C-alpha angles and dihedrals in degrees: 000000000000130000117252137179122213123198112196129189109204126199112269094231092062109120099196109040091167089057090053091050090048090052090052091049089051089053089053091049090046090058090055096263132137114239111213110176146331128216116193110202096189133227115336135175113252124233090231134005116279114196088344091304123123096188135042145166116257122210129178118204128188120201145149119238141158111265091235091063096055094086090053094052089046090053093047093050091051089056094056111095093202092060108082096180139351138186127196118201127183111230125215113266112246 
């Protein structure tokens, strides 16, 4: 398994951001990954509108996952209507 970092931009009308992050971590665990930590940055103003929204909640998640499963987690995040944008980056192995 390789280490990855996931930045998620969550819709500003979401009442329970922690619950959304927990659901994403359960998806990672369901794909056989190892969830390490989550850092919720809070509500921030966006540099430009995304899906007609000018604010959003940022969350940063660290996890380990097989490289073959990254396309599946990418697909599942695109299907969530509460996730405005996401970015998955592979970290250097220590």
